[in-house]
C-alpha positions in Angstrom: 13.7 -4.4 -5.6 13.2 -1.7 -2.9 16.6 -0.2 -3.8 15.8 -0.2 -7.5 12.3 1.2 -6.9 13.6 4.0 -4.7 16.4 4.9 -7.1 14.2 4.9 -10.2 11.3 6.8 -8.6 13.5 9.1 -6.4 11.0 8.4 -3.6 10.8 6.2 -0.6 10.1 2.5 -1.2 8.7 0.3 1.5 7.9 -3.3 2.3 5.0 -4.2 4.6 3.7 -7.4 6.0 0.3 -8.2 7.5 -0.4 -9.8 10.8 -4.1 -10.2 11.7 -6.0 -6.9 11.5 -2.8 -4.8 11.1 0.1 -4.3 8.8 3.5 -2.8 9.5 6.5 -1.6 7.6 9.4 -4.0 7.9 11.9 -2.3 5.5 12.4 0.9 3.5 14.9 2.5 1.2 15.0 6.3 1.3 16.0 8.4 -1.7 18.9 10.9 -1.6 16.9 14.1 -1.7 16.2 16.8 0.8 12.4 16.5 1.1 11.4 12.9 1.5 9.2 10.5 3.3 10.4 8.2 6.1 8.3 5.6 7.9 8.5 4.0 11.3 9.3 0.3 11.0 7.4 -2.2 13.2 4.5 0.1 14.1 1.1 -1.5 13.5 -1.5 0.3 11.3 -5.1 -0.6 10.5 -5.9 -2.2 7.2 -8.3 0.5 6.0 -6.1 3.6 6.1 -3.4 4.2 3.5 -2.3 2.6 0.3 -0.2 -0.2 1.8 -3.0 -1.2 4.2 -5.7 -1.1 1.5 -3.5 -3.2 -0.8 -3.8 -6.0 1.8 -7.4 -5.4 2.6 -8.5 -5.5 -1.1 -7.3 -9.1 -1.4 -8.9 -10.6 1.7 -11.5 -13.3 1.2 -15.0 -11.7 1.5 -15.8 -13.3 4.9 -12.5 -12.0 6.3 -13.2 -8.5 4.9 -16.6 -8.5 6.5 -15.2 -9.6 9.8 -12.4 -6.9 9.7 -15.0 -4.2 9.0 -17.1 -5.3 11.9 -14.1 -5.5 14.3 -12.3 -2.3 13.2 -15.1 0.2 13.2 -13.2 1.9 10.4 -11.6 4.5 12.6 -10.4 7.8 11.2 -6.7 8.6 11.2 -6.9 11.8 9.2 -9.6 13.8 7.5 -8.9 11.8 4.3 -9.4 8.3 5.9 -12.2 6.4 4.3 -14.6 5.5 7.1 -17.8 4.8 5.1 -18.2 1.0 4.5 -19.8 1.4 1.1 -17.2 3.8 -0.2 -14.4 1.6 1.2 -15.8 -1.6 -0.5 -16.1 0.3 -3.8 -12.5 1.4 -3.6 -11.3 -2.1 -2.7 -13.0 -3.4 -5.8 -11.2 -0.8 -7.9 -7.9 -1.7 -6.2 -8.4 -5.4 -7.1 -9.3 -4.5 -10.7 -6.3 -2.2 -11.4 -3.8 -4.0 -9.1 -2.7 -1.1 -6.9 -3.9 1.3 -4.2 -3.4 5.0 -3.9 -3.5 7.2 -0.8 -3.3 11.0 -0.5 -3.1 11.8 3.2 -5.3 8.9 4.5 -3.0 7.6 7.1 -0.7 10.7 7.5 -1.6 14.2 6.4 0.7 15.5 3.7 1.9 12.1 2.6 1.0 10.2 -0.5 1.7 6.7 -1.8 1.0 4.0 -4.3 1.1 0.4 -3.1 0.7 -3.0 -4.7 0.7 -6.6 -3.4 3.4 -9.2 -3.9 1.2 -12.1 -4.7 2.1 -15.7 -3.9 1.3 -19.0 -5.8 -2.2 -18.9 -4.3 -2.9 -15.3 -5.5 -2.7 -14.0 -1.9 -0.6 -11.0 -0.9 2.6 -12.3 0.8 3.7 -8.6 1.3 3.0 -5.2 0.0 5.5 -2.8 -1.6 4.9 1.0 -1.8 6.4 4.1 -3.2 5.7 7.3 -1.2 6.5 10.9 -1.0 5.2 14.3 0.0 1.6 14.6 -1.4 2.2 17.9 -3.2 5.1 16.4 -5.3 3.7 12.9 -5.5 0.6 14.0 -7.4 2.7 14.9 -10.4 4.7 11.7 -10.2 2.0 9.2 -9.5 1.7 7.6 -13.0 5.4 7.0 -13.3 5.6 5.7 -9.7 2.8 3.3 -10.3 4.4 1.9 -13.5 7.7 1.3 -11.6 5.8 -0.1 -8.6 4.0 -2.7 -10.8 7.2 -3.6 -12.5 8.9 -4.3 -9.1 5.9 -6.2 -7.6 5.5 -8.2 -10.8 9.1 -9.5 -10.5 8.7 -10.2 -6.8 5.3 -12.0 -7.4 6.9 -14.2 -10.0 9.6 -15.1 -7.5 6.9 -16.1 -5.0 5.4 -18.5 -7.6 2.5 -16.3 -8.8 1.4 -16.9 -12.3 -0.4 -13.9 -13.9 
């Protein structure tokens, strides 16, 4: 699915997993184009900064979300990182409603991404898939990227036993 998503979107496709209060990239497929995104695999990132992270955070049970916010302090990674609890909670509700998260420079300045969870048979995110690129270019591609992303995560969720 990552290879398909990268090929169809002509952007970088990634797979992330969550462990505790962090998530990390575990795989990526990079497109064959000169200007592109590339991520560091295995590096932990907080759950409130960036599309992949927020795609996990949005699906945490309410008590787990409350505990995360208390522990994390919602630290700033860039000028675009959402650090206001009320604003973050509102955005997480939007993510759950539409099924994907967006980020424009929240974790890394100049980068943009769309991310969606791969849901398991209990409607929990087993992983998150994203498509990302340079923010300037990605703004024009976001609608197409989201459609492809949801197609890929829909197939993966079905394989994980999720029933929509």
